[in-house]
SEMIVEX-924381 format. One record per residue (C-alpha): residue number from 1; y, x, z. Coordinates in pm, 1 decimal. Example, Ala and Ser with C-alpha at 12.3 -4.5 7.8 and 13.67 -1.06 7.14 Angstrom:
1, -450.0, 1230.0, 780.0;
2, -106.0, 1367.0, 714.0;
This chain:
1, 8458.1, 654.9, 3437.3;
2, 8605.7, 411.7, 3187.2;
3, 8397.6, 421.9, 2869.3;
4, 8444.4, 295.0, 2516.7;
5, 8175.1, 134.3, 2302.7;
6, 8366.5, 178.9, 1978.2;
7, 8106.8, 431.1, 1858.1;
8, 7762.6, 465.7, 2018.7;
9, 7451.4, 664.7, 1930.4;
10, 7151.2, 440.7, 1986.5;
11, 6871.2, 497.4, 2235.5;
12, 6565.7, 610.4, 2037.9;
13, 6221.6, 695.2, 2171.1;
14, 6117.2, 1057.6, 2113.9;
15, 6468.3, 1132.7, 1991.7;
16, 6765.5, 1087.6, 2225.0;
17, 6646.9, 1308.6, 2507.4;
18, 6857.1, 1551.7, 2712.4;
19, 6841.4, 1816.7, 2437.6;
20, 6948.4, 1586.9, 2156.5;
21, 7238.7, 1467.3, 2366.9;
22, 7343.8, 1829.3, 2427.7;
23, 7348.2, 1878.2, 2050.2;
24, 7566.6, 1573.7, 1995.1;
25, 7811.6, 1689.7, 2258.5;
26, 7867.8, 2002.2, 2049.6;
27, 7990.0, 1769.5, 1772.3;
28, 8164.5, 1475.4, 1941.0;
29, 8315.2, 1435.9, 2285.4;
30, 8386.0, 1062.6, 2259.0;
31, 8072.5, 893.4, 2119.1;
32, 7878.8, 706.1, 2386.5;
33, 7530.5, 857.4, 2417.9;
34, 7214.1, 687.5, 2544.1;
35, 6887.2, 805.9, 2690.1;
36, 6554.7, 703.5, 2548.6;
37, 6431.1, 377.8, 2698.8;
38, 6277.2, 449.9, 3039.0;
39, 6045.9, 185.0, 3181.7;
40, 6069.2, 64.1, 3538.5;
41, 5699.8, 142.2, 3583.0;
42, 5751.2, 503.2, 3481.6;
43, 6029.2, 541.8, 3737.1;
44, 5880.9, 349.2, 4029.0;
45, 5510.2, 416.3, 3993.0;
46, 5504.2, 732.3, 3783.1;
47, 5804.1, 897.1, 3947.3;
48, 5903.0, 990.9, 3593.0;
49, 6245.1, 1130.3, 3671.9;
50, 6225.1, 1384.6, 3390.6;
51, 6362.2, 1132.5, 3140.4;
52, 6651.5, 1056.4, 3374.1;
53, 6786.8, 1410.3, 3375.9;
54, 7112.0, 1472.6, 3196.8;
55, 7363.6, 1755.2, 3160.5;
56, 7608.4, 1614.4, 3412.3;
57, 7887.4, 1856.0, 3325.1;
58, 7902.7, 1778.1, 2951.8;
59, 7717.8, 1457.2, 2860.9;
60, 7963.5, 1193.1, 2978.7;
61, 8004.3, 926.5, 2862.9;
62, 7629.1, 871.0, 2886.3;
63, 7422.3, 558.6, 2950.1;
64, 7063.0, 507.8, 3058.4;
65, 6848.0, 240.1, 2898.3;
66, 6587.0, 64.2, 3111.2;
67, 6287.2, -138.4, 2999.5;
68, 6138.0, -394.6, 3234.2;
69, 6117.5, -760.8, 3324.0;
70, 6076.5, -769.0, 3701.9;
71, 6417.0, -830.4, 3864.9;
72, 6322.4, -644.5, 4184.0;
73, 6192.5, -338.7, 3998.2;
74, 6494.0, -334.0, 3769.0;
75, 6720.1, -351.3, 4072.2;
76, 6542.1, -55.6, 4230.3;
77, 6576.8, 145.8, 3910.0;
78, 6939.7, 44.9, 3862.4;
79, 7013.9, 172.1, 4211.9;
80, 6849.7, 505.8, 4131.1;
81, 7030.9, 540.7, 3798.2;
82, 7362.4, 445.6, 3951.4;
83, 7321.5, 715.8, 4214.7;
84, 7253.9, 975.0, 3944.0;
85, 7597.8, 920.9, 3793.2;
86, 7528.6, 740.1, 3468.3;
87, 7828.6, 561.8, 3320.9;
88, 7629.3, 254.6, 3216.7;
89, 7287.3, 96.4, 3266.4;
90, 7155.2, -86.0, 2961.8;
91, 6872.5, -338.4, 2965.8;
92, 6651.2, -330.5, 2656.7;
93, 6556.4, -675.8, 2533.4;
94, 6538.1, -576.1, 2170.0;
95, 6230.1, -354.8, 2134.2;
96, 5956.9, -539.6, 1937.8;
97, 5661.5, -300.2, 1982.8;
98, 5328.5, -446.9, 2090.2;
99, 5299.3, -192.0, 2370.9;
100, 5630.8, -310.6, 2512.3;
101, 5526.7, -674.6, 2471.6;
102, 5212.9, -608.3, 2677.0;
103, 5445.3, -507.4, 2956.4;
104, 5630.4, -836.9, 2909.0;
105, 5963.6, -678.0, 2829.9;
106, 6168.4, -586.6, 2526.3;
107, 6242.9, -843.4, 2255.0;
108, 5992.4, -1098.9, 2384.4;
109, 6232.0, -1154.5, 2676.3;
110, 6472.3, -1328.0, 2439.6;
111, 6235.7, -1623.7, 2469.0;
112, 6308.1, -1641.9, 2844.0;
113, 6686.3, -1619.0, 2892.5;
114, 6665.4, -1743.4, 3252.4;
115, 6449.7, -1442.0, 3344.9;
116, 6687.1, -1212.0, 3158.8;
117, 6977.6, -1346.6, 3361.9;
118, 6781.4, -1296.4, 3685.9;
119, 6721.6, -935.7, 3582.0;
120, 7088.8, -878.4, 3505.6;
121, 7207.5, -1032.8, 3831.1;
122, 6956.0, -831.8, 4036.0;
123, 7077.0, -508.9, 3878.6;
124, 7443.4, -594.5, 3921.0;
125, 7393.1, -671.7, 4289.6;
126, 7279.9, -316.6, 4376.9;
127, 7514.3, -95.9, 4174.7;
128, 7875.8, -71.2, 4071.0;
129, 7768.4, 93.2, 3745.3;
130, 7829.8, -147.8, 3454.4;
131, 7516.6, -326.2, 3330.0;
132, 7492.8, -405.3, 2958.3;
133, 7228.5, -567.7, 2738.0;
134, 7084.8, -468.0, 2399.6;
135, 6911.8, -745.5, 2206.0;
136, 6825.0, -868.8, 1856.9;
137, 6976.2, -1168.0, 1676.6;
138, 6656.0, -1362.5, 1741.4;
139, 6278.0, -1364.2, 1764.8;
140, 6015.7, -1449.4, 1500.9;
141, 6136.7, -1751.3, 1300.1;
142, 6449.4, -1801.5, 1511.2;
143, 6722.9, -1588.9, 1359.8;
144, 6983.9, -1862.3, 1334.5;
145, 7322.1, -1841.5, 1500.3;
146, 7246.8, -2138.8, 1725.8;
147, 6954.2, -1953.2, 1883.1;
148, 7166.5, -1644.3, 1945.5;
149, 7462.4, -1838.8, 2083.0;
150, 7237.4, -2037.5, 2313.4;
151, 7063.7, -1723.2, 2437.8;
152, 7390.4, -1545.1, 2512.5;
153, 7539.3, -1848.3, 2687.8;
154, 7238.7, -1857.7, 2922.3;
155, 7239.7, -1488.4, 3019.9;
156, 7613.8, -1448.1, 3077.4;
157, 7734.5, -1349.1, 3421.8;
158, 8093.8, -1283.0, 3529.6;
159, 8020.1, -907.9, 3534.0;
160, 7839.8, -886.6, 3199.9;
161, 8111.3, -753.0, 2970.8;
162, 7919.2, -589.6, 2684.6;
163, 7638.2, -699.2, 2453.4;
164, 7483.6, -473.4, 2188.6;
165, 7319.0, -669.3, 1907.4;
166, 7078.6, -532.9, 1648.0;
167, 7151.0, -755.1, 1348.1;
168, 6785.1, -819.2, 1262.3;
169, 6534.6, -1065.7, 1400.5;
170, 6244.1, -917.1, 1597.6;
171, 5902.5, -1002.2, 1450.4;
172, 5665.2, -978.4, 1743.9;
173, 5337.9, -981.7, 1550.1;
174, 5237.7, -808.3, 1229.4;
175, 5512.5, -548.2, 1201.1;
176, 5536.1, -200.6, 1351.7;
177, 5856.9, -96.7, 1529.2;
178, 5953.1, 101.8, 1219.9;
179, 5892.5, -197.5, 994.0;
180, 6098.9, -408.2, 1234.4;
181, 6389.1, -173.9, 1161.9;
182, 6347.0, -212.4, 786.6;
183, 6182.9, -538.2, 674.3;
184, 6372.7, -819.6, 850.9;
185, 6701.8, -864.1, 662.5;
186, 7024.9, -756.6, 824.0;
187, 7240.2, -1053.6, 919.4;
188, 7571.6, -905.2, 1020.6;
189, 7736.8, -1245.6, 990.5;
190, 7534.4, -1370.1, 1288.1;
191, 7689.0, -1097.1, 1501.7;
192, 8036.1, -1165.4, 1364.3;
193, 7998.1, -1534.7, 1446.4;
194, 7880.1, -1443.1, 1795.2;
195, 8208.3, -1260.1, 1846.8;
196, 8393.6, -1573.5, 1736.7;
197, 8193.6, -1782.0, 1982.3;
198, 8244.4, -1541.2, 2274.0;
199, 8579.0, -1370.0, 2207.8;
200, 8604.6, -1224.5, 2560.1;
201, 8262.8, -1057.8, 2537.0;
202, 8259.8, -702.9, 2400.8;
203, 8024.0, -712.5, 2102.2;
204, 7867.9, -392.8, 1962.3;
205, 7687.4, -421.2, 1628.8;
206, 7373.4, -220.3, 1548.2;
207, 7134.1, -195.0, 1255.6;
208, 7149.3, -22.7, 918.1;
209, 7494.4, 131.8, 964.1;
210, 7492.7, 462.2, 778.8;
211, 7826.8, 634.6, 822.0;
212, 8180.5, 632.6, 956.6;
213, 8328.2, 432.2, 667.6;
214, 8079.2, 147.8, 725.0;
215, 8152.7, 170.6, 1096.6;
216, 8524.0, 124.7, 1035.6;
217, 8454.4, -187.1, 828.7;
218, 8254.0, -343.0, 1113.9;
219, 8523.0, -248.7, 1365.4;
220, 8762.1, -481.1, 1186.0;
221, 8553.5, -770.1, 1324.0;
222, 8359.0, -653.6, 1630.4;
223, 8442.5, -423.6, 1919.8;
224, 8196.6, -141.7, 1865.7;
225, 7926.1, 4.3, 1645.7;
226, 7594.9, 166.0, 1731.2;
227, 7422.7, 402.6, 1489.3;
228, 7071.5, 538.4, 1535.7;
229, 6865.4, 696.3, 1261.3;
230, 7152.2, 809.2, 1040.1;
231, 7316.3, 1044.3, 1294.6;
232, 6980.0, 1163.6, 1424.6;
233, 6868.5, 1254.3, 1071.2;
234, 7208.0, 1403.7, 984.3;
235, 7405.2, 1493.6, 1299.5;
236, 7706.9, 1618.3, 1105.1;
237, 7802.4, 1265.5, 998.5;
238, 7959.3, 1225.9, 1344.1;
239, 8172.9, 1541.3, 1324.8;
240, 8490.9, 1336.9, 1266.1;
241, 8411.9, 1040.7, 1491.9;
242, 8666.2, 1147.2, 1751.0;
243, 8953.0, 1143.8, 1501.3;
244, 8853.9, 855.7, 1273.6;
245, 8725.1, 614.5, 1539.5;
246, 8903.8, 720.2, 1859.7;
247, 9218.6, 878.4, 1707.5;
248, 9172.2, 1196.4, 1908.0;
249, 9132.5, 1558.6, 1802.0;
250, 8782.9, 1647.0, 1677.9;
251, 8589.9, 1930.7, 1842.6;
252, 8597.8, 2091.6, 1500.2;
253, 8300.6, 2329.9, 1519.4;
254, 8136.0, 2411.5, 1187.2;
255, 7758.7, 2401.2, 1134.6;
256, 7709.2, 2770.9, 1207.8;
257, 7898.5, 2750.6, 1535.8;
258, 7709.3, 2439.7, 1639.7;
259, 7376.5, 2599.9, 1553.4;
260, 7461.8, 2923.7, 1736.0;
261, 7551.0, 2731.8, 2050.7;
262, 7242.9, 2512.3, 2027.8;
263, 7001.2, 2802.6, 1969.3;
264, 7148.0, 2979.5, 2272.7;
265, 7080.9, 2660.7, 2467.6;
266, 6720.9, 2649.1, 2336.5;
267, 6654.8, 3002.7, 2458.7;
268, 6791.4, 2909.3, 2801.7;
269, 6573.8, 2599.2, 2811.1;
270, 6257.2, 2805.5, 2759.9;
271, 6328.6, 2950.0, 3105.1;
272, 6355.9, 2591.2, 3236.1;
273, 6011.7, 2502.4, 3102.9;
274, 6109.0, 2328.4, 2779.4;
275, 5911.2, 2457.3, 2478.5;
276, 6072.1, 2508.6, 2139.7;
277, 5875.8, 2210.3, 2009.3;
278, 6090.3, 1992.1, 2234.9;
279, 6427.4, 2145.7, 2158.9;
280, 6421.8, 2262.7, 1797.5;
281, 6300.2, 1930.3, 1655.2;
282, 6648.9, 1784.1, 1694.8;
283, 6815.6, 2020.4, 1447.7;
284, 6603.4, 1959.0, 1137.5;
285, 6886.9, 1752.3, 991.0;
286, 7172.0, 1987.0, 1075.9;
287, 7147.7, 2142.2, 728.8;
288, 7085.3, 1811.6, 551.0;
289, 7209.3, 1799.1, 194.3;
290, 7276.7, 2171.8, 164.8;
291, 7103.1, 2403.8, -80.5;
292, 6901.9, 2592.0, 182.4;
293, 6782.4, 2277.8, 363.6;
294, 6415.0, 2317.9, 269.7;
295, 6398.8, 2685.0, 368.4;
296, 6585.5, 2603.1, 689.5;
297, 6337.6, 2332.3, 787.6;
298, 6042.6, 2556.2, 705.1;
299, 6181.5, 2832.9, 925.6;
300, 6230.1, 2590.6, 1213.7;
301, 5865.5, 2484.5, 1185.2;
302, 5752.2, 2846.6, 1172.3;
303, 5966.7, 2930.6, 1474.7;
304, 5820.3, 2641.6, 1672.3;
305, 5465.5, 2746.0, 1580.7;
306, 5511.9, 3116.9, 1654.0;
307, 5745.5, 3063.3, 1948.6;
308, 5969.2, 3342.8, 1820.5;
309, 6325.9, 3209.8, 1825.2;
310, 6472.4, 3545.1, 1928.4;
311, 6332.7, 3691.5, 1607.5;
312, 6442.7, 3411.4, 1374.0;
313, 6773.4, 3285.9, 1513.8;
314, 6988.5, 3507.0, 1290.6;
315, 6795.8, 3395.6, 981.3;
316, 6832.6, 3029.8, 1081.8;
317, 7206.4, 3070.1, 1123.9;
318, 7230.4, 3240.4, 784.3;
319, 7070.1, 2934.8, 621.4;
320, 7348.6, 2693.2, 726.4;
């Protein structure tokens, strides 16, 4: 299907799983959703297809993010993901964690653009599903626009249409992944200048964007925005994305209706082998900013611990 990158919800480890994506589809039908990053090793050697599952009837548009650096393995995984019906396959070359670096993928690949291009070409050769790339503005002490422009010029292929750029440099040593999302300064101008340099390339900006109003400001310059922590921590900030960003009618469900539908889903997922600890964790922020937020979060924790959602669901709904 034809997809839009005007508003995307970022791939986040331990967050954007199949259940979280179900929740977001109760709020927005147009935002582009992503899986957690799935490594090629997990797919090929671990047969870890669990992370590749998605609710095919409701999740579109949905993209899978792959982590890897071997062109042949990435091609094999791209073929698998394409056959599953994903709308996009994204290559992660922005993750700065040391664990990812040990696997020689993620942000450290920005230091080897020729290998990145080989990976992209290998994936594009085996699937008709669009391949995109998510990167940083640079690595370590190289966060200048010349580095970014040079990198992009070297990885471009005729079929690479979209680049997602986190507007911070990746510090490969000395910072945790969380610190890498907070300490390096945001340099939105680098991403804006990249769009000037490559006007035909769809540029999606990521990093520190908190709400729809900020998104609209960025969309005056670039083609799309990607938000991560802010919608995960407060899902209701995307309840008017469809109208404000895409100029379509919003789904329009209120918090209670969303929670009712999601709790029904959670009860169904128990029968599918998913414990409440996996499903309920995504709704901690659904009551964010309201007077009963603390009591609501406490009841979710209690429900997860006692595994008694049937007994508490009415009380949870009453707290939103």
